[in-house]
All heavy atoms as an XYZ file, in Angstrom:
905
protein
N       0.838     -1.172      0.000
C       0.000      0.000      0.000
C       0.886      1.238      0.000
O       1.836      1.333      0.756
C      -0.910     -0.011      1.213
C      -1.624      1.285      1.329
S      -3.153      1.433      2.177
C      -3.111      0.959      3.760
N       0.573      2.205     -0.842
C       1.330      3.441     -0.945
C       0.885      4.417      0.130
O      -0.307      4.602      0.358
C       1.127      4.082     -2.333
O       1.488      3.137     -3.323
C       1.969      5.320     -2.481
N       1.846      5.026      0.794
C       1.543      6.023      1.816
C       1.062      7.294      1.138
O       1.735      7.818      0.251
C       2.788      6.336      2.663
O       3.266      5.124      3.236
C       2.477      7.337      3.746
N      -0.104      7.806      1.524
C      -0.590      9.047      0.914
C       0.282     10.237      1.318
O       0.775     10.303      2.445
C      -2.007      9.202      1.463
C      -2.057      8.363      2.688
C      -1.020      7.283      2.536
N       0.485     11.120      0.383
C       1.278     12.325      0.643
C       0.453     13.551      0.291
O      -0.559     13.454     -0.400
C       2.575     12.336     -0.198
O       2.234     12.360     -1.588
C       3.444     11.131      0.107
N       0.910     14.691      0.792
C       0.295     15.962      0.415
C       1.379     16.845     -0.180
O       2.555     16.733      0.179
C      -0.344     16.671      1.625
O       0.647     16.865      2.628
C      -1.474     15.862      2.212
N       0.970     17.716     -1.078
C       1.929     18.642     -1.678
C       2.322     19.693     -0.655
O       1.489     20.170      0.119
C       1.329     19.326     -2.909
C       1.133     18.359     -4.060
O       1.854     17.346     -4.125
O       0.250     18.610     -4.901
N       3.585     20.046     -0.669
C       4.077     21.063      0.245
C       5.116     21.936     -0.421
O       5.457     21.748     -1.585
N       5.602     22.887      0.344
C       6.640     23.786     -0.122
C       7.677     23.911      0.983
O       7.326     24.119      2.147
C       6.037     25.159     -0.446
C       6.850     26.090     -1.338
C       7.083     25.485     -2.724
C       6.143     27.431     -1.484
N       8.932     23.729      0.612
C      10.030     23.858      1.576
C      10.696     25.217      1.351
O      11.084     25.553      0.244
C      11.050     22.738      1.395
C      12.246     22.892      2.333
C      13.151     21.689      2.340
N      13.523     21.288      0.999
C      14.114     20.130      0.717
N      14.367     19.263      1.670
N      14.430     19.838     -0.522
N      10.786     25.963      2.423
C      11.434     27.272      2.419
C      12.751     27.128      3.161
O      12.770     26.695      4.311
C      10.536     28.295      3.122
C      11.146     29.653      3.483
C      11.604     30.406      2.244
C      10.138     30.469      4.273
N      13.847     27.454      2.496
C      15.165     27.400      3.120
C      15.770     28.795      3.095
O      15.777     29.458      2.057
C      16.104     26.420      2.385
O      15.487     25.125      2.357
C      17.456     26.322      3.073
N      16.257     29.229      4.255
C      16.887     30.537      4.390
C      18.310     30.308      4.866
O      18.534     29.710      5.917
C      16.119     31.417      5.410
C      16.769     32.783      5.522
C      14.652     31.536      5.035
N      19.285     30.763      4.074
C      20.692     30.621      4.437
C      21.209     31.955      4.954
O      21.145     32.972      4.250
C      21.516     30.170      3.225
C      21.105     28.831      2.612
C      21.910     28.554      1.353
C      21.265     27.709      3.609
N      21.701     31.953      6.184
C      22.227     33.155      6.824
C      23.533     32.804      7.528
O      23.925     31.645      7.589
C      21.219     33.749      7.840
C      19.955     34.218      7.139
C      20.870     32.763      8.936
N      24.177     33.805      8.085
C      25.381     33.582      8.863
C      25.035     33.335     10.326
O      24.071     33.888     10.854
N      25.832     32.513     10.966
C      25.607     32.179     12.370
C      25.625     33.414     13.270
O      24.931     33.462     14.285
C      26.684     31.188     12.813
C      26.522     30.641     14.192
C      27.586     29.621     14.518
O      28.733     29.753     14.041
O      27.273     28.688     15.260
N      26.388     34.429     12.908
C      26.516     35.634     13.732
C      25.482     36.713     13.396
O      25.437     37.747     14.061
C      27.921     36.206     13.609
S      29.191     35.127     14.303
N      24.651     36.491     12.379
C      23.617     37.467     12.035
C      22.607     37.558     13.176
O      22.220     36.537     13.746
C      22.905     37.075     10.743
C      23.816     37.135      9.526
O      24.879     37.763      9.613
O      23.452     36.530      8.495
N      22.194     38.785     13.486
C      21.264     38.979     14.603
C      20.066     39.831     14.199
O      20.098     40.556     13.205
C      21.956     39.656     15.803
O      22.444     40.929     15.400
C      23.088     38.807     16.354
N      19.042     39.734     15.023
C      17.844     40.552     14.907
C      17.353     40.791     16.324
O      17.040     39.843     17.047
C      16.784     39.837     14.077
S      15.244     40.754     13.951
N      17.303     42.049     16.736
C      16.870     42.398     18.098
C      17.672     41.661     19.173
O      17.104     41.085     20.091
C      15.390     42.110     18.285
C      14.495     42.949     17.428
C      13.082     42.790     17.883
N      12.214     42.732     16.727
C      10.960     42.382     16.777
N      10.412     42.036     17.895
N      10.229     42.375     15.695
N      18.977     41.629     19.033
C      19.892     41.021     20.003
C      19.692     39.509     20.147
O      20.053     38.933     21.165
C      19.780     41.700     21.377
C      19.890     43.181     21.310
N      21.070     43.823     21.012
C      18.954     44.155     21.478
C      20.873     45.127     21.007
N      19.596     45.357     21.273
N      19.121     38.887     19.140
C      18.886     37.438     19.147
C      19.452     36.901     17.839
O      19.416     37.592     16.826
C      17.378     37.210     19.219
C      16.911     35.815     18.962
C      15.401     35.784     18.799
N      14.834     34.971     19.842
C      13.547     34.819     20.051
N      12.672     35.446     19.299
N      13.107     34.052     21.005
N      19.966     35.670     17.826
C      20.430     35.113     16.554
C      19.308     35.155     15.509
O      18.148     34.842     15.822
C      20.800     33.669     16.908
C      21.091     33.693     18.375
C      20.159     34.734     18.934
N      19.646     35.551     14.293
C      18.651     35.682     13.233
C      17.935     34.355     12.986
O      16.716     34.319     12.810
C      19.299     36.189     11.942
C      18.387     36.366     10.742
C      17.210     37.282     11.048
C      19.185     36.896      9.553
N      18.686     33.250     12.997
C      18.053     31.959     12.762
C      16.987     31.662     13.822
O      15.936     31.115     13.528
C      19.080     30.823     12.678
C      19.937     30.639     13.905
C      19.488     29.903     14.995
C      21.212     31.198     13.970
C      20.280     29.735     16.124
C      22.006     31.030     15.086
C      21.536     30.294     16.164
O      22.326     30.130     17.277
N      17.235     32.065     15.059
C      16.269     31.855     16.139
C      15.031     32.732     15.938
O      13.896     32.287     16.156
C      16.924     32.159     17.491
O      16.019     31.949     18.541
N      15.236     33.957     15.524
C      14.111     34.864     15.262
C      13.230     34.309     14.146
O      11.990     34.346     14.237
C      14.625     36.254     14.891
C      13.554     37.293     14.710
C      12.844     37.704     15.993
O      13.398     37.531     17.104
O      11.709     38.206     15.884
N      13.842     33.757     13.102
C      13.078     33.177     11.996
C      12.247     31.998     12.497
O      11.058     31.882     12.195
C      14.016     32.743     10.846
C      14.690     33.963     10.217
C      13.244     31.945      9.794
C      15.834     33.633      9.273
N      12.854     31.108     13.289
C      12.137     29.947     13.820
C      10.957     30.379     14.688
O       9.843     29.864     14.557
C      13.084     29.016     14.614
C      12.305     27.984     15.419
C      14.070     28.341     13.676
N      11.182     31.348     15.582
C      10.109     31.793     16.463
C       8.975     32.457     15.688
O       7.797     32.279     16.012
C      10.656     32.707     17.561
C      11.342     31.948     18.637
N      12.660     31.556     18.547
C      10.901     31.461     19.811
C      12.988     30.878     19.625
N      11.937     30.803     20.411
N       9.315     33.212     14.648
C       8.257     33.839     13.841
C       7.512     32.798     13.009
O       6.300     32.913     12.806
C       8.834     34.935     12.961
C       9.250     36.140     13.778
C       9.406     37.348     12.921
N      10.011     38.442     13.669
C      10.128     39.657     13.190
N       9.691     39.952     11.984
N      10.694     40.611     13.913
N       8.221     31.782     12.529
C       7.559     30.701     11.789
C       6.594     29.963     12.703
O       5.472     29.627     12.304
C       8.600     29.741     11.218
N       6.993     29.750     13.932
C       6.120     29.092     14.913
C       4.889     29.957     15.181
O       3.752     29.465     15.188
C       6.894     28.829     16.204
C       6.106     28.115     17.239
N       5.482     28.770     18.274
C       5.823     26.801     17.395
C       4.854     27.887     19.028
N       5.045     26.682     18.510
N       5.104     31.250     15.397
C       3.991     32.162     15.655
C       3.037     32.250     14.461
O       1.835     32.448     14.633
C       4.521     33.559     16.001
N       3.592     32.072     13.256
C       2.773     32.126     12.046
C       2.015     30.818     11.805
O       1.200     30.738     10.889
C       3.642     32.457     10.835
N       2.300     29.812     12.605
C       1.585     28.548     12.489
C       2.124     27.582     11.462
O       1.427     26.646     11.071
N       3.368     27.789     11.017
C       3.943     26.836     10.066
C       4.085     25.473     10.728
O       4.240     25.365     11.947
C       5.300     27.318      9.556
C       5.282     28.549      8.652
C       6.679     28.852      8.134
C       4.335     28.372      7.489
N       4.065     24.425      9.923
C       4.085     23.053     10.440
C       5.378     22.719     11.162
O       5.383     21.944     12.111
C       3.855     22.059      9.300
N       6.503     23.296     10.727
C       7.766     22.993     11.388
C       8.912     23.797     10.833
O       8.843     24.320      9.712
N       9.959     23.904     11.639
C      11.174     24.601     11.231
C      12.349     23.961     11.954
O      12.237     23.568     13.111
C      11.099     26.084     11.571
N      13.461     23.835     11.260
C      14.684     23.293     11.851
C      15.859     24.141     11.398
O      15.844     24.714     10.312
C      14.926     21.850     11.408
O      13.897     21.002     11.878
N      16.887     24.192     12.247
C      18.098     24.949     11.939
C      19.254     23.961     11.806
O      19.449     23.109     12.673
C      18.410     25.979     13.043
C      19.704     26.725     12.741
C      17.251     26.952     13.206
N      20.020     24.112     10.729
C      21.170     23.264     10.481
C      22.415     24.128     10.346
O      22.426     25.086      9.566
C      20.970     22.447      9.198
C      19.762     21.564      9.262
C      18.540     22.005      8.763
C      19.828     20.307      9.840
C      17.412     21.203      8.827
C      18.704     19.497      9.907
C      17.492     19.944      9.401
N      23.442     23.790     11.101
C      24.695     24.552     11.083
C      25.658     23.913     10.083
O      25.915     22.715     10.137
C      25.311     24.531     12.471
C      26.539     25.364     12.624
C      26.972     25.331     14.078
N      28.064     26.235     14.316
C      29.103     25.934     15.073
N      29.182     24.772     15.662
N      30.054     26.812     15.243
N      26.144     24.737      9.186
C      27.092     24.250      8.193
C      28.500     24.182      8.758
O      28.813     24.834      9.757
N      29.343     23.402      8.126
C      30.732     23.318      8.570
C      31.659     24.145      7.690
O      32.776     24.464      8.100
C      31.224     21.861      8.646
C      31.085     21.166      7.299
C      30.497     21.108      9.724
C      31.742     19.805      7.249
N      31.153     24.524      6.515
C      31.962     25.373      5.649
C      31.072     25.920      4.551
O      30.126     25.265      4.118
C      33.123     24.570      5.039
C      34.139     25.404      4.308
C      35.413     24.629      4.014
O      35.312     23.495      3.514
O      36.493     25.162      4.302
N      31.344     27.142      4.111
C      30.574     27.714      3.027
C      30.965     29.153      2.749
O      31.745     29.749      3.485
N      30.427     29.689      1.651
C      30.636     31.102      1.330
C      29.390     31.621      0.654
O      28.584     30.867      0.137
C      31.886     31.314      0.454
C      31.751     30.828     -0.954
C      31.321     31.673     -1.957
C      32.050     29.512     -1.274
C      31.197     31.220     -3.259
C      31.929     29.051     -2.570
C      31.506     29.904     -3.567
N      29.226     32.921      0.700
C      28.065     33.557      0.089
C      28.490     34.710     -0.778
O      29.556     34.681     -1.397
N      27.693     35.764     -0.774
C      27.935     36.895     -1.657
C      29.245     37.617     -1.365
O      29.815     38.254     -2.234
C      26.769     37.886     -1.576
O      26.627     38.355     -0.253
N      29.758     37.487     -0.129
C      31.017     38.146      0.212
C      32.224     37.419     -0.366
O      33.328     37.959     -0.384
C      31.186     38.220      1.735
O      31.442     36.918      2.260
N      32.026     36.182     -0.823
C      33.078     35.311     -1.347
C      34.117     34.920     -0.295
O      35.139     34.354     -0.613
C      33.794     35.942     -2.557
O      32.874     36.083     -3.615
N      33.857     35.239      0.955
C      34.733     34.835      2.050
C      34.301     33.451      2.518
O      33.143     33.237      2.848
C      34.624     35.840      3.206
C      35.460     35.570      4.437
C      36.953     35.641      4.108
C      35.129     36.580      5.522
N      35.248     32.505      2.529
C      34.928     31.142      2.949
C      34.959     31.072      4.467
O      35.935     31.432      5.107
C      35.915     30.122      2.340
C      35.631     28.725      2.888
C      35.824     30.131      0.818
N      33.855     30.624      5.048
C      33.750     30.424      6.494
C      33.856     28.931      6.748
O      33.229     28.129      6.059
C      32.400     30.939      7.007
C      32.169     32.382      6.717
N      32.659     33.385      7.520
C      31.502     32.982      5.712
C      32.291     34.554      7.020
N      31.592     34.339      5.918
N      34.645     28.541      7.736
C      34.876     27.130      7.997
C      34.958     26.858      9.490
O      35.264     27.752     10.275
C      36.162     26.647      7.285
O      36.341     25.259      7.550
C      37.384     27.407      7.763
N      34.663     25.633      9.871
C      34.739     25.240     11.270
C      36.067     24.552     11.591
O      36.248     24.061     12.690
C      33.578     24.296     11.616
O      33.706     23.086     10.900
N      36.990     24.522     10.636
C      38.271     23.867     10.885
C      38.979     24.503     12.064
O      38.910     25.708     12.281
C      39.146     23.934      9.634
C      38.709     22.899      8.609
C      39.663     22.851      7.459
N      38.889     23.310      6.306
C      39.360     24.027      5.327
N      40.607     24.394      5.304
N      38.595     24.383      4.339
N      39.656     23.690     12.832
C      40.274     24.080     14.094
C      41.150     25.324     13.985
O      41.091     26.200     14.837
C      41.090     22.905     14.644
C      41.703     23.107     16.020
C      40.622     23.327     17.062
C      42.544     21.914     16.396
N      41.943     25.426     12.946
C      42.885     26.537     12.841
C      42.270     27.789     12.222
O      42.921     28.815     12.130
C      44.116     26.106     12.035
C      44.922     24.968     12.672
C      46.070     24.563     11.761
C      45.445     25.366     14.035
N      41.017     27.704     11.823
C      40.371     28.856     11.215
C      39.923     29.849     12.282
O      39.543     29.486     13.386
C      39.138     28.395     10.424
O      38.426     29.511      9.964
N      39.962     31.128     11.936
C      39.499     32.167     12.853
C      38.020     32.471     12.671
O      37.434     33.194     13.461
C      40.314     33.447     12.634
C      41.809     33.327     12.907
C      42.500     34.637     12.557
C      42.060     32.973     14.364
N      37.431     31.895     11.643
C      36.029     32.193     11.347
C      35.093     31.537     12.347
O      35.222     30.370     12.672
C      35.670     31.718      9.942
O      34.306     31.929      9.705
N      34.145     32.335     12.830
C      33.095     31.795     13.689
C      31.725     31.989     13.048
O      30.739     31.483     13.548
C      33.120     32.483     15.054
C      34.369     32.182     15.843
C      34.384     32.917     17.177
O      33.402     33.600     17.497
O      35.384     32.805     17.872
N      31.673     32.733     11.967
C      30.399     33.047     11.328
C      30.064     31.976     10.296
O      30.081     32.210      9.095
C      30.465     34.427     10.680
C      29.102     34.922     10.230
O      28.093     34.419     10.761
O      29.054     35.802      9.362
N      29.738     30.777     10.777
C      29.466     29.654      9.895
C      28.097     29.802      9.242
O      27.214     30.473      9.768
C      29.537     28.350     10.686
C      30.922     28.045     11.240
C      30.862     26.844     12.180
C      31.901     27.784     10.119
N      27.912     29.137      8.096
C      26.602     29.191      7.442
C      25.566     28.418      8.251
O      25.869     27.393      8.866
C      26.850     28.526      6.089
C      28.080     27.715      6.259
C      28.886     28.364      7.334
N      24.338     28.937      8.259
C      23.227     28.310      8.957
C      22.054     28.246      7.988
O      21.750     29.226      7.312
C      22.835     29.116     10.215
C      21.605     28.554     10.867
C      23.983     29.157     11.204
N      21.398     27.077      7.926
C      20.210     26.911      7.090
C      18.997     26.743      7.989
O      18.982     25.879      8.872
C      20.359     25.689      6.181
N      18.000     27.588      7.783
C      16.724     27.446      8.474
C      15.767     26.858      7.444
O      15.535     27.454      6.397
C      16.186     28.798      8.990
C      14.901     28.592      9.779
C      17.233     29.522      9.821
N      15.233     25.682      7.752
C      14.374     24.963      6.816
C      12.974     24.850      7.405
O      12.812     24.405      8.542
C      14.937     23.556      6.522
C      14.030     22.803      5.557
C      16.360     23.642      5.971
N      11.985     25.285      6.623
C      10.593     25.237      7.040
C       9.775     24.531      5.962
O      10.057     24.710      4.773
C      10.051     26.652      7.254
C      10.737     27.373      8.403
S      10.841     29.156      8.177
C      12.278     29.297      7.135
N       8.794     23.741      6.373
C       7.949     23.015      5.428
C       6.490     23.157      5.849
O       6.166     23.041      7.025
C       8.330     21.519      5.368
C       7.393     20.755      4.444
C       9.768     21.336      4.932
N       5.643     23.417      4.876
C       4.198     23.458      5.113
C       3.525     23.489      3.751
O       4.178     23.296      2.720
C       3.809     24.686      5.947
C       2.520     24.461      6.746
O       1.577     23.838      6.213
O       2.454     24.905      7.896
N       2.236     23.784      3.736
C       1.529     23.924      2.472
C       2.067     25.147      1.737
O       2.630     26.063      2.346
C       0.018     24.111      2.697
O      -0.188     25.338      3.410
C      -0.579     22.944      3.455
N       1.894     25.153      0.432
C       2.367     26.295     -0.356
C       1.730     27.589      0.127
O       2.399     28.623      0.258
C       2.082     26.081     -1.840
C       2.587     27.221     -2.695
C       2.534     26.947     -4.188
O       2.158     25.838     -4.594
O       2.879     27.877     -4.938
N       0.451     27.550      0.422
C      -0.270     28.745      0.874
C       0.348     29.330      2.142
O       0.590     30.536      2.240
C      -1.737     28.398      1.114
C      -2.584     29.556      1.571
C      -4.033     29.132      1.829
O      -4.467     28.064      1.363
O      -4.730     29.906      2.509
N       0.603     28.488      3.125
C       1.161     28.978      4.392
C       2.591     29.483      4.230
O       2.964     30.493      4.820
C       1.129     27.876      5.443
C      -0.243     27.622      5.985
C      -0.182     26.638      7.116
N      -1.492     26.455      7.700
C      -1.722     25.657      8.704
N      -0.743     24.968      9.239
N      -2.931     25.543      9.180
N       3.397     28.775      3.455
C       4.787     29.201      3.256
C       4.823     30.538      2.522
O       5.547     31.455      2.926
C       5.597     28.121      2.509
C       6.959     28.659      2.092
C       5.765     26.877      3.385
N       4.039     30.665      1.470
C       4.038     31.933      0.718
C       3.511     33.092      1.571
O       3.973     34.217      1.440
C       3.251     31.790     -0.570
C       3.985     30.907     -1.582
C       3.450     31.031     -2.979
N       4.118     30.108     -3.871
C       5.305     30.303     -4.440
N       5.966     31.415     -4.192
N       5.830     29.406     -5.240
N       2.578     32.810      2.460
C       2.077     33.853      3.364
C       3.154     34.302      4.349
O       3.125     35.433      4.831
C       0.852     33.350      4.121
N       4.118     33.428      4.633
C       5.201     33.745      5.568
C       6.357     34.491      4.897
O       7.173     35.119      5.573
C       5.716     32.447      6.217
C       6.750     32.666      7.275
C       6.431     33.306      8.474
C       8.054     32.230      7.094
C       7.385     33.513      9.456
C       9.010     32.425      8.070
C       8.686     33.074      9.261
N       6.446     34.467      3.595
C       7.562     35.097      2.876
C       7.776     36.581      3.207
O       8.930     37.011      3.320
C       7.424     34.910      1.367
C       7.795     33.521      0.848
C       7.500     33.433     -0.645
C       9.252     33.199      1.134
N       6.729     37.404      3.385
C       6.978     38.803      3.756
C       7.743     38.938      5.074
O       8.550     39.856      5.237
C       5.572     39.403      3.861
C       4.747     38.564      2.931
C       5.312     37.177      3.067
N       7.526     38.033      6.027
C       8.290     38.038      7.285
C       9.764     37.803      6.997
O      10.631     38.467      7.557
C       7.786     36.930      8.230
C       6.425     37.166      8.780
C       6.450     37.910     10.105
O       7.531     38.216     10.636
O       5.359     38.183     10.601
N      10.029     36.839      6.124
C      11.421     36.530      5.766
C      12.049     37.733      5.070
O      13.186     38.111      5.379
C      11.498     35.275      4.879
C      12.918     35.043      4.372
C      10.998     34.053      5.638
N      11.325     38.336      4.149
C      11.841     39.510      3.431
C      12.210     40.628      4.399
O      13.226     41.304      4.220
C      10.826     40.020      2.420
C      10.652     39.087      1.236
O      11.534     38.242      0.998
O       9.611     39.187      0.553
N      11.409     40.815      5.426
C      11.678     41.869      6.406
C      12.874     41.526      7.301
O      13.592     42.422      7.740
C      10.435     42.097      7.273
N      13.094     40.243      7.556
C      14.165     39.822      8.470
C      15.514     39.629      7.800
O      16.552     39.782      8.439
C      13.789     38.494      9.137
C      12.707     38.523     10.197
C      12.306     37.102     10.567
C      13.195     39.274     11.422
N      15.515     39.250      6.533
C      16.749     38.809      5.872
C      17.103     39.741      4.718
O      16.716     39.495      3.576
C      16.600     37.350      5.367
C      17.906     36.853      4.777
C      16.137     36.435      6.488
N      17.852     40.817      5.007
C      18.252     41.728      3.930
C      19.332     41.112      3.034
O      19.428     41.437      1.864
C      18.791     42.950      4.670
C      19.202     42.427      6.006
C      18.308     41.271      6.306
N      20.136     40.230      3.611
C      21.169     39.509      2.855
C      21.006     38.034      3.157
O      20.456     37.651      4.171
C      22.569     39.959      3.283
C      22.875     41.399      2.958
C      24.268     41.788      3.414
O      25.055     40.910      3.799
O      24.551     42.986      3.386
N      21.522     37.219      2.295
C      21.378     35.779      2.485
C      20.587     35.217      1.331
O      19.986     35.946      0.551
N      20.570     33.920      1.244
C      19.887     33.239      0.152
C      18.587     32.636      0.675
O      18.569     32.005      1.724
C      20.790     32.136     -0.419
C      20.235     31.303     -1.560
C      19.953     32.178     -2.776
C      21.222     30.207     -1.917
N      17.516     32.863     -0.068
C      16.213     32.312      0.285
C      15.732     31.544     -0.934
O      15.741     32.065     -2.046
C      15.205     33.438      0.624
C      13.826     32.864      0.904
C      15.703     34.268      1.802
N      15.349     30.280     -0.732
C      14.826     29.546     -1.872
C      13.675     28.633     -1.476
O      13.522     28.256     -0.318
C      15.914     28.789     -2.640
C      16.692     27.775     -1.857
C      16.323     26.444     -1.852
C      17.822     28.154     -1.142
C      17.054     25.512     -1.146
C      18.565     27.222     -0.438
C      18.173     25.890     -0.446
N      12.854     28.330     -2.474
C      11.665     27.507     -2.307
C      11.803     26.253     -3.163
O      12.310     26.320     -4.281
C      10.416     28.269     -2.757
C      10.073     29.541     -1.998
C       9.010     30.334     -2.740
C       9.606     29.200     -0.595
N      11.306     25.143     -2.618
C      11.313     23.888     -3.365
C       9.988     23.166     -3.118
O       9.550     23.061     -1.972
C      12.435     22.965     -2.885
C      13.831     23.522     -3.064
C      14.858     22.658     -2.349
O      14.955     22.772     -1.117
O      15.539     21.883     -3.040
N       9.391     22.681     -4.177
C       8.191     21.868     -4.016
C       8.606     20.535     -3.387
O       9.677     20.015     -3.664
C       7.516     21.627     -5.354
C       7.013     22.923     -5.961
C       6.060     22.669     -7.114
N       5.684     23.923     -7.730
C       4.820     24.786     -7.224
N       4.246     24.537     -6.082
N       4.535     25.909     -7.853
N       7.741     19.999     -2.534
C       8.054     18.732     -1.879
C       6.761     17.976     -1.604
O       5.664     18.513     -1.748
C       8.827     18.954     -0.587
S       7.924     19.871      0.683
N       6.910     16.714     -1.243
C       5.780     15.898     -0.818
C       5.919     15.684      0.681
O       6.979     15.313      1.169
C       5.780     14.549     -1.517
C       5.458     14.620     -2.986
C       5.423     13.247     -3.603
O       4.491     12.482     -3.296
O       6.351     12.943     -4.361
N       4.834     15.920      1.398
C       4.830     15.726      2.844
C       4.202     14.368      3.130
O       3.102     14.071      2.662
C       4.044     16.854      3.547
C       4.699     18.213      3.242
C       3.962     16.597      5.042
C       3.885     19.406      3.687
N       4.919     13.554      3.876
C       4.428     12.241      4.265
C       3.987     12.343      5.721
O       4.807     12.317      6.630
C       5.521     11.155      4.120
C       4.972      9.787      4.481
C       6.106     11.171      2.714
N       2.677     12.515      5.964
C       2.205     12.656      7.346
C       2.502     11.397      8.150
O       2.390     10.280      7.648
C       0.693     12.864      7.198
C       0.500     13.313      5.790
C       1.589     12.643      5.006
N       2.916     11.586      9.386
C       3.219     10.483     10.283
C       2.059     10.301     11.253
O       1.429     11.278     11.667
C       4.500     10.763     11.074
C       5.700     11.205     10.241
C       6.079     10.332      9.067
N       6.196      8.921      9.388
C       5.976      7.932      8.515
N       5.618      8.206      7.293
N       6.102      6.687      8.880
N       1.775      9.069     11.645
C       0.719      8.849     12.637
C       1.013      9.645     13.909
O       2.142      9.670     14.388
C       0.783      7.344     12.910
C       1.443      6.770     11.693
C       2.392      7.829     11.204
N       0.003     10.322     14.411
C       0.195     11.116     15.621
C       0.669     12.527     15.369
O       0.741     13.343     16.282
N       1.010     12.862     14.112
C       1.455     14.228     13.820
C       0.249     15.144     13.688
O      -0.883     14.699     13.519
C       2.277     14.263     12.522
O       1.423     14.054     11.406
N       0.500     16.433     13.771
C      -0.580     17.409     13.609
C      -1.248     17.261     12.248
O      -2.459     17.389     12.117
C      -0.055     18.834     13.766
C       0.314     19.157     15.196
O      -0.142     18.435     16.108
O       1.068     20.123     15.412
N      -0.448     16.990     11.186
C      -1.011     16.835      9.843
C      -1.952     15.646      9.779
O      -3.021     15.721      9.200
C       0.104     16.660      8.810
C       0.897     17.933      8.580
O       0.319     19.023      8.792
O       2.062     17.846      8.202
N      -1.557     14.526     10.418
C      -2.410     13.341     10.402
C      -3.699     13.622     11.177
O      -4.775     13.201     10.776
C      -1.658     12.157     11.016
N      -3.585     14.344     12.288
C      -4.768     14.657     13.075
C      -5.723     15.563     12.301
O      -6.946     15.379     12.359
C      -4.347     15.336     14.388
N      -5.176     16.528     11.550
C      -6.015     17.427     10.765
C      -6.769     16.678      9.673
O      -7.844     17.067      9.267
C      -5.164     18.526     10.113
C      -4.899     19.693     11.037
C      -4.156     20.750     10.296
N      -2.747     20.578     10.636
C      -1.773     21.339     10.216
N      -2.001     22.333      9.412
N      -0.537     21.129     10.577
N      -6.162     15.594      9.190
C      -6.788     14.836      8.110
C      -7.582     13.652      8.629
O      -8.050     12.831      7.858
C      -5.704     14.377      7.127
C      -5.020     15.553      6.441
C      -3.857     15.096      5.572
O      -3.740     13.891      5.305
O      -3.075     15.962      5.167
N      -7.711     13.519      9.968
C      -8.508     12.458     10.540
C      -7.865     11.092     10.504
O      -8.540     10.074     10.522
N      -6.526     11.027     10.421
C      -5.847      9.747     10.325
C      -5.066      9.398     11.571
O      -4.376      8.404     11.619
C      -4.899      9.727      9.118
C      -5.678      9.858      7.817
C      -4.779      9.775      6.617
N      -3.975     11.003      6.560
C      -2.661     11.029      6.314
N      -2.020      9.933      6.104
N      -2.028     12.161      6.267
N      -5.110     10.221     12.620
C      -4.326      9.953     13.823
C      -5.015      8.942     14.715
O      -6.200      8.793     14.711
C      -4.102     11.247     14.595
């Protein structure tokens, strides 16, 4: 039997670990606003090496002086909810890469999505 899926949209925001908003890490502010907006979920992933528009390579290697490592904030929900959240991202992230990807959401038993669809 094939597991039913729903169409979704994944929003990924790439910022620097040292970027801040209101004296709080920018990645944390994005997660808290996504939660307040009712998005299904958000996770933060810390990169070990990368570069962006500055062309400066940031790395976690022991001898490197860089501490501003790349951070990816990944959020997934329906296309409607993700697109409604984009103005928040635009206001928070003046620099950095923001991209959208279509995805399939596989609801898990006991998850909020399964409960909304009457399958929990």
